[in-house]
C-alpha positions as CSV (number, residue, x, y, z in Angstrom):
1,M,-6.2,-11.2,-8.5
2,E,-8.7,-9.1,-10.4
3,F,-7.3,-6.1,-8.5
4,F,-3.8,-6.6,-9.9
5,T,-5.0,-7.3,-13.5
6,S,-6.8,-3.9,-13.4
7,L,-3.6,-2.0,-12.5
8,P,-1.1,-0.6,-15.0
9,F,1.8,-3.0,-15.4
10,G,4.3,-0.8,-13.4
11,L,2.0,-0.5,-10.5
12,A,1.1,-4.2,-10.6
13,F,4.8,-5.1,-10.7
14,L,5.6,-2.8,-7.8
15,S,2.8,-4.1,-5.7
16,L,3.7,-7.7,-6.3
17,F,7.4,-6.9,-5.6
18,C,6.5,-5.3,-2.2
19,I,4.4,-8.3,-1.3
20,V,7.0,-10.9,-2.1
21,M,9.8,-8.8,-0.4
22,A,7.7,-8.6,2.8
23,R,6.9,-12.3,2.8
24,A,10.4,-13.5,2.0
25,N,12.0,-11.2,4.6
26,A,9.5,-12.1,7.2
27,T,10.4,-15.8,6.5
28,Y,14.1,-15.1,6.8
29,W,13.7,-13.3,10.1
30,L,11.5,-16.1,11.4
31,G,14.4,-18.4,10.5
32,R,16.8,-16.2,12.4
33,G,14.6,-16.4,15.4
34,A,14.1,-20.1,15.0
35,A,17.9,-20.6,14.9
36,A,18.0,-19.0,18.4
37,G,15.9,-21.8,19.9
38,G,13.2,-22.9,17.6
39,R,14.2,-26.6,17.9
40,K,13.1,-26.4,21.5
41,T,9.5,-25.4,20.5
42,K,6.7,-26.7,18.4
43,L,8.7,-25.6,15.3
44,K,11.0,-28.5,15.8
45,K,8.8,-30.8,13.7
46,Y,9.0,-28.4,10.7
47,L,12.6,-27.4,11.2
48,D,13.6,-31.1,11.2
49,S,11.4,-32.0,8.2
50,A,12.7,-33.4,4.9
51,P,11.9,-30.3,2.9
52,M,13.7,-28.1,5.4
53,A,16.8,-30.4,5.4
54,R,16.8,-30.3,1.6
55,A,16.5,-26.5,1.7
56,E,19.3,-26.2,4.2
57,A,21.5,-28.4,2.0
58,I,20.8,-26.2,-1.0
59,V,21.5,-23.0,0.8
60,A,24.7,-24.5,2.3
61,R,25.9,-25.5,-1.1
62,W,24.8,-22.7,-3.3
63,G,24.4,-19.7,-0.9
64,A,22.8,-16.5,-2.1
65,P,22.2,-17.7,-5.7
66,A,19.9,-20.4,-4.2
67,V,17.9,-17.7,-2.6
68,A,17.5,-15.7,-5.8
69,L,16.6,-18.8,-7.9
70,C,14.2,-20.2,-5.3
71,F,11.6,-17.7,-6.5
72,L,11.4,-19.8,-9.8
73,T,10.2,-22.8,-7.8
74,I,7.0,-23.9,-6.2
75,G,7.2,-25.4,-2.8
76,L,10.8,-24.5,-2.0
77,Q,10.6,-20.7,-1.6
78,T,9.6,-20.6,2.0
79,A,12.0,-23.4,3.0
80,I,14.9,-21.8,1.2
81,N,14.3,-18.4,2.8
82,L,13.7,-20.0,6.2
83,A,16.9,-22.0,5.8
84,A,18.8,-18.8,4.9
85,G,17.7,-17.4,8.2
86,V,18.3,-20.5,10.2
87,G,21.8,-20.7,8.7
88,R,22.3,-17.0,9.5
89,M,23.2,-16.0,6.0
90,P,24.6,-12.4,6.3
91,Y,21.7,-10.1,5.7
92,P,23.0,-6.9,4.1
93,S,25.9,-8.4,2.1
94,R,24.4,-11.7,0.8
95,Y,20.7,-12.3,1.6
96,L,19.4,-8.8,0.8
97,P,20.8,-8.6,-2.8
98,A,19.7,-12.2,-3.5
99,V,16.2,-11.6,-2.2
100,V,15.8,-8.4,-4.2
101,T,16.9,-10.2,-7.3
102,G,14.6,-13.1,-6.7
103,S,11.7,-10.8,-5.8
104,V,12.2,-8.8,-9.1
105,I,12.1,-12.1,-11.0
106,W,9.0,-13.3,-9.2
107,A,7.1,-10.0,-9.5
108,L,8.0,-9.8,-13.2
109,L,6.7,-13.4,-13.9
110,Y,3.5,-12.9,-11.9
111,A,2.8,-9.4,-13.4
112,T,3.0,-10.8,-16.9
113,V,2.4,-14.6,-17.3
114,G,0.9,-15.3,-13.9
115,L,-1.8,-12.7,-14.1
116,A,-2.6,-13.6,-17.7
117,V,-3.1,-17.3,-16.7
118,V,-5.4,-16.3,-13.9
119,D,-7.4,-14.1,-16.2
120,A,-7.6,-16.9,-18.8
121,A,-8.7,-19.4,-16.1
122,I,-11.4,-17.1,-14.8
123,A,-12.6,-16.4,-18.4
124,A,-12.8,-20.1,-19.1
125,F,-15.3,-20.4,-16.2
126,G,-17.6,-17.7,-17.7
127,G,-16.0,-14.9,-15.7
128,E,-16.9,-16.4,-12.4
129,P,-13.9,-16.6,-10.0
130,A,-16.1,-18.6,-7.6
131,A,-16.5,-21.4,-10.1
132,L,-12.7,-21.5,-10.5
133,L,-12.2,-21.5,-6.7
134,L,-14.7,-24.3,-6.4
135,L,-12.9,-26.4,-9.0
136,L,-9.6,-25.8,-7.3
137,G,-11.1,-26.7,-3.9
138,V,-12.4,-30.0,-5.3
139,A,-9.0,-30.7,-6.8
140,A,-7.3,-30.0,-3.5
141,V,-9.7,-32.4,-1.6
142,I,-9.0,-35.1,-4.2
143,I,-5.2,-34.6,-3.8
144,V,-5.4,-34.7,0.0
145,V,-7.5,-37.9,-0.1
146,V,-5.0,-39.6,-2.5
147,L,-2.0,-38.6,-0.4
148,L,-3.7,-39.8,2.8
149,R,-4.5,-43.1,1.3
150,R,-0.9,-43.5,0.1
151,R,0.4,-42.7,3.5
152,A,-2.0,-45.2,5.2
153,A,-0.9,-47.9,2.7
154,A,2.8,-47.2,3.3
155,A,2.2,-47.3,7.1
156,K,0.6,-50.8,6.8
157,R,3.7,-52.2,5.1
């Protein structure tokens, strides 16, 4: 992230825009491929998951605006873009304008607020990104342990 914060705003924005466009379009095309037979492969578990069903319902109901607005969410972006591909949303007429709009929003947010938050978090740890990463790693382990315990308790019921 330090790389992006050292760039002029326009270049940081353009770089982030290109990254998110590549990621979102790759996810869409993976969805198109999965629609052609993914439920007969190891992808079946993911394609039939609750988040994917939710994303497919959102895309079916809202269409292209759901794709554009999914970039404001955490956790639904990949599922929505994949669902757009699985649902074979027309690429040039619907998906592409929506993904460009969403990518502009995402890049603008990250080039301004997102990078400022990362800089502030690193500064709070004495300028040591490693200390911040260690804290985030410990937090992730705690979250995983709590979720696994809840799952085990639910399975016993």
